[in-house]
N, C-alpha and C positions, 0 to 999 in steps of 0.2 A: 204358063200359069194362067188360070182363069179365076176371076173373082166374081162371085154371084151376090147380088144385093136384092133381096125381096123388098117390095115397097108398096104399101097401101096408103094412098092419100098422103104422100110425103113431099109435096112440092116445096114446103118451107125448109125442111132439114136436109133433103137429098143433095142440094148443091154442095154443102159443106162436106158431106160424106164423100161424094165423087171427087171433089178437089183433092181430098186427103189420099184417097185410094190411087188416083192417077199419079200423084206426086210420089207415092211409095213405090210405084211400079216403074217409074220413068227411066231409071238408070240400071235396071236389072239386065244381066247378060243373057236373058231368055225372052222369047216372044211372050206377050201377055195380052189379055183382053179383059174387059169389064162388062158384065152382063147384068142389067137391071131388069127385074121381073115386076112389071107394073100390074099389081093384082087387084082387080075390081075397083079401079080408081075412079073417083068422081071429080078429081081436080086435074092439074096440069103435070102430074108426076111424069108421065111418058114424054111429054114435050120437054120438060126440064132435062131428063136423061138424054134425049136425042140431041139437045143443044150442047151437051157436054161431050158428044162424039162417041158415046159408048153404045153397045148393042142393047136394044130395047125389045123385050118380049112382053106381050100383053096377054093376061089370062083372066078368067072370071071365076077363080076358085074361092076367093075369100078364105084362104087356108094357107098358112105360112109354110107348112110341110110340103104341100103341092107346089107352091111358088118356088121354094128353094130347089125342089126336085126338077122343076121345069128348067131353071137356069143351069143346073148341073147336066141335064140331058142335052141341052144345046152345046155346052162346053165339050161334051163327049162325042160330038157328031163325027169326028174323025178317029175315034177310038181312044182308049185310055193310056196307051204306051207313052211314057215320057211326060205325062201331064200331071200337074199338081193343081188341085182344086182348093180354093179358099172361099170363105164367105164372111160377110159382115152385115150389119143392119143399117137401114137408111137414116136412123137417128144417131149414128155413131161416127166417130172419126178415128182413123188409124194413124199411128205415128209414121214419120217418114221412113223409119228403118223396118217397118212391118213387112214389106215385100222381101227384103233381104233375110229377115228372120224366118219367114215361111220357106224361102228357098234353101236356107241352110238345113232346116229340118227335112225337107224333101231329099236333099242330097245325102243326108245322114241315114236314110232308110226308114224314117218315121212313117207309119201308116196313118195315124190320126194325131193331129196336133190340137191341143186344147189350151187356149189362152185365157187371160183374165181381162176384167174391165175396170175402169175408174169412172166415177160420175163427174161430168163437166161442171154442172151448176146446180147447187142445192137451194137456190133462191125460192123455188116453188114448194119446198118441203119444210116442215117444222124441224127445228134443231134436234129433237129427240129421235126423229126418223133417221137422220144422218148418223147420229151416234150409235143407234142400234144396228143400223146397216153395217157401218164400218167395224163395229165390234164383232158381229157375226162373220163378216167377210174375212177378217184377220184370222178367225178360228178355222177357216177353211184353207189357210196357207200352211204348208208343211216345210220341213227342212229340205225336201227334195222336189217339191212341186206344189200342187194345190188340189182341192177337191171340187172346184167349180167347173161348170160347163155353160158356155154362152154361144148362141148362134152368131153373136157379134164378133167372135174371135175364134174361128175354127179353120183348120186346114186338113186336107186328106189327099193321100195318093189316089189317083184316079182308079188304079187297079184295085186298091182296097175298097174304094167306094162301090165299085161294081160288084165285088164279091159280097159285100154287105147288102146289096139290093137297093142302095140309095136311101134318101130320106123317106120316111114313112108319111102316109097321108094323115097327118095330125095337125089339128088347129093350134096346138102348143106342145112343147116338149119334144119336138122332132130332133133337136140337137142332142138332148140327153139320150133319146132312144138310139140314135146312131152310135154314140160313144159307148153306151152300154152293150150294144151288139158287138162292137169291135172288141171290147174287153172279154166278152163271153167267148169270142172266137180266138182269143189269145193273140190278137194283133198287137203290134207295137204302138201303144197309145202313150203319148208323151204329154204330160201336163206341165207346161212351162209358163211360169209367172213373169218371165223376163221381158215381155213386150205387151203391155196392157193397151187396150183400145178404150178411147174415151166414149162414154155413152150418156144418154139423157136420163134425167130424173123426172121426166114429165108425168103428168097425171093421166093423159089420154093415150094410153098404150094401144097398140094395134093388135096384139094377140091376147086372147083371154088367158088369165093366169100367167101372164108374162111378167117382165121386169117391173112395169108400172104397178101391176097387181101385187107383186111381192112388196114393193115399197108402201103401197096402201095398207097392207096387212101389218106393217110396223108402226102405223099411226095410232094414236090414242082415240081417234074418233070412233064413236059407237058403230058407225056404218061401215067401218073397215072390215074387209073379209077376215075371217078368223083362221082359215086354213088354206094357205097358198104355198106350194113348194118353191123354195128359192131357185132363182136363175132359170126357171123353165119358161121360155118365151114361146114360145114355142120357142101325071101332068097332062094331063089332058092336052088338047090341042092348043097351040099358041101361035101367034104371029110375030114376025120379026120386023122391027122398024129400022 
């Protein structure tokens, strides 16, 4: 299993993310690696990742689709057979059972696994924003799954990922795009709400029209964007550290 984490100027939140991911992978009965893609960083993101002992790729894309694709390409360096690809975001933390949850879906023949998120801390947001978000989010839950897509909680069989052509070169919405292509090709796409990833409600999002932008759109402030699609957060040469 390989877990890819794109990161743009994430030195503050990346340590918590990596601690949670490494903990979730620690006792799995398969080999695993974590790949941080430090994308156009002006801070110590790459150094923070290196200190955690994970693979570090550096790119200058300033594009989350390219960054995620770069990490996946590295994970696929020995081919796709027997490999499961997962991805989360640098401002997110996965639960301890996340690795086992991903592995169970891999062994069950899932092509694309689509998970949910929960917000860790609403302190920086007005109460109406939280209420509106939670109401809309619950409306996306169904009796058999959910209708959400998050780059912070995705998994994919490597063979399916290659058939789909990988993440597109998109500054946002690369997660939705991959899942939509999988559904159009009648792949086995499983939307499982049983293992949510904790994510941030911060204002300074890294992807245009991403999760932070969606929360901004739920605010009453006149400057808030009026049309942002929910949950859309969104390889050129890279070097390995």
